C-alpha positions as CSV (number, residue, x, y, z in Angstrom):
1,M,-8.8,26.1,2.5
2,N,-8.9,26.4,-1.3
3,I,-9.4,22.8,-2.3
4,E,-11.6,21.9,-5.2
5,F,-12.9,18.4,-5.8
6,D,-14.1,17.1,-9.2
7,I,-15.6,13.7,-9.0
8,E,-16.4,11.7,-12.2
9,D,-19.7,9.8,-12.1
10,A,-18.9,6.0,-11.9
11,G,-21.8,5.5,-14.4
12,R,-24.8,3.2,-14.5
13,D,-22.9,0.5,-16.3
14,A,-20.1,0.4,-13.8
15,S,-19.5,-2.8,-11.9
16,E,-20.4,-3.0,-8.2
17,T,-16.7,-3.0,-7.4
18,V,-16.2,0.3,-9.3
19,R,-19.3,1.9,-7.8
20,Q,-18.1,0.8,-4.3
21,S,-14.7,2.3,-4.8
22,F,-16.2,5.7,-5.8
23,A,-18.5,5.5,-2.8
24,E,-15.5,5.2,-0.5
25,V,-14.2,8.6,-1.6
26,D,-14.8,10.7,1.5
27,T,-14.1,14.4,0.5
28,D,-14.5,15.5,4.2
29,V,-11.7,13.1,5.3
30,L,-9.5,14.1,2.3
31,E,-10.1,17.8,2.9
32,R,-9.1,17.4,6.6
33,L,-6.0,15.4,5.5
34,V,-5.0,18.1,3.0
35,T,-5.3,20.7,5.8
36,H,-3.2,18.5,8.1
37,A,-0.6,17.9,5.4
38,F,-0.4,21.6,4.6
39,A,0.2,22.5,8.2
40,H,2.9,19.8,8.6
41,L,4.6,21.1,5.4
42,N,4.3,24.8,6.2
43,V,1.9,25.4,3.3
44,S,-0.5,28.3,3.7
45,A,-4.2,27.3,4.1
46,E,-4.8,29.9,1.2
47,T,-2.9,27.6,-1.2
48,E,-5.0,26.2,-4.0
49,L,-5.3,22.5,-4.7
50,S,-7.6,20.7,-7.1
51,I,-8.3,17.0,-6.7
52,S,-10.0,15.1,-9.5
53,V,-11.5,11.6,-9.0
54,V,-11.7,9.6,-12.2
55,G,-12.4,6.1,-13.4
56,E,-9.9,3.8,-15.0
57,S,-10.5,4.8,-18.7
58,E,-10.0,8.5,-17.9
59,M,-6.9,7.7,-15.8
60,E,-5.5,5.6,-18.6
61,R,-6.1,8.4,-21.0
62,I,-4.3,10.9,-18.7
63,H,-1.5,8.4,-18.0
64,L,-0.9,7.8,-21.7
65,E,-1.0,11.5,-22.6
66,W,1.3,12.8,-19.9
67,M,3.6,9.8,-19.1
68,D,3.3,7.9,-22.4
69,L,2.5,4.8,-20.3
70,P,-0.4,2.5,-21.0
71,G,-3.0,1.5,-18.4
72,P,-4.5,3.3,-15.5
73,T,-2.5,4.3,-12.5
74,D,-3.4,5.2,-9.0
75,V,-2.4,8.9,-8.7
76,M,-1.0,11.5,-10.9
77,S,0.3,15.0,-9.8
78,F,0.5,18.1,-11.8
79,P,2.4,20.9,-9.9
80,M,1.6,24.5,-10.9
81,D,3.6,27.2,-9.1
82,E,6.6,24.9,-8.3
83,L,6.0,25.4,-4.6
84,T,8.3,23.8,-2.0
85,P,7.5,23.3,1.7
86,G,7.7,26.6,3.6
87,T,9.0,27.3,7.1
88,P,7.0,28.2,10.2
89,D,8.0,31.9,9.6
90,R,7.3,31.9,5.8
91,L,4.5,29.6,4.6
92,A,4.5,28.5,1.0
93,T,1.5,29.9,-0.8
94,G,0.1,29.9,-4.3
95,V,-1.4,27.3,-6.6
96,L,0.0,23.9,-5.6
97,G,-1.5,22.1,-8.6
98,D,-3.8,19.2,-9.5
99,I,-4.0,15.7,-8.2
100,V,-5.9,13.0,-10.0
101,L,-7.0,9.9,-8.1
102,C,-8.4,6.6,-9.5
103,P,-10.6,4.8,-6.9
104,P,-10.8,1.5,-8.7
105,V,-7.0,1.2,-8.8
106,A,-6.8,2.5,-5.2
107,S,-9.3,-0.1,-4.1
108,A,-7.4,-3.0,-5.7
109,Q,-4.1,-1.7,-4.2
110,G,-5.6,-1.3,-0.8
111,K,-7.1,-4.8,-0.8
112,E,-3.7,-6.2,-1.9
113,A,-1.9,-4.2,0.9
114,G,-4.5,-5.2,3.5
115,H,-6.2,-1.8,4.1
116,S,-9.3,0.1,3.1
117,T,-9.8,2.0,-0.1
118,L,-10.1,5.2,2.0
119,D,-6.7,4.5,3.6
120,E,-5.3,4.1,0.1
121,L,-6.9,7.3,-1.1
122,C,-5.4,9.1,1.9
123,L,-2.0,7.6,1.1
124,L,-2.3,8.6,-2.5
125,T,-3.5,12.1,-1.7
126,T,-0.5,12.7,0.6
127,H,1.8,11.2,-2.1
128,G,0.3,13.6,-4.7
129,I,0.8,16.6,-2.4
130,L,4.4,15.7,-1.9
131,H,5.0,15.3,-5.6
132,C,3.5,18.7,-6.2
133,L,5.9,20.1,-3.6
134,G,8.9,18.7,-5.5
135,Y,9.5,15.4,-3.7
136,D,10.2,12.3,-5.8
137,H,11.2,8.7,-5.2
138,A,13.4,8.0,-8.2
139,T,16.4,7.1,-6.1
140,K,16.6,5.1,-2.8
141,E,17.5,8.3,-0.9
142,E,14.6,10.3,-2.4
143,E,12.2,7.4,-1.7
144,A,13.4,7.2,1.9
145,E,12.9,10.9,2.4
146,M,9.5,11.1,0.6
147,F,8.0,8.0,2.1
148,G,9.3,9.0,5.6
149,I,7.5,12.3,5.4
150,Q,4.4,10.6,3.9
151,R,4.3,8.1,6.8
152,T,4.7,10.8,9.4
153,I,1.9,12.9,8.0
154,L,-0.4,9.9,7.7
155,E,0.4,8.4,11.1
156,D,-0.2,11.8,12.8
157,F,-3.5,12.3,10.9
158,L,-4.9,8.8,11.3
159,G,-3.6,8.3,14.9
160,R,-2.3,4.9,14.0
161,P,0.3,3.2,11.7
162,A,0.2,4.5,8.2
163,P,-1.1,2.2,5.4
164,V,1.6,0.3,3.7
165,E,3.0,2.0,0.6
166,T,2.2,0.5,-2.7
167,R,5.2,0.1,-5.0
168,H,4.9,-0.8,-8.6
């Protein structure tokens, strides 16, 4: 598996809530999830993926730079090789891209939805992978397809119902 994690330091001056949200980032779980999602989507284990974990100020900067939207968001995806899901006979391979996660936003969303920060980070990681593979949720039909695949991957990985999707 060619997955690279880059985790920003929460910082000494961060609130306890922010420090706790970063503490709940479990790279072992997220790496196993990526492996599982890749297998489900027929993406080669040799495919490269980078996951950055950043605080709210960095996420707000990225969100403003790339989407021209103020405020931090939960996840952003940056596809690289424009991969699409493969088939059992022909796995997709290459550089999938970059996913940026924001644990403080994930923590707040998870709390609001009634699940843990780690469950929210799993949901957001899966969501980011699907965006990198070309899925979107701009229309009701696209959302039904993308969220259906997302739920299937998460339920199979977690062995229980998937966390409730956050919609904003």
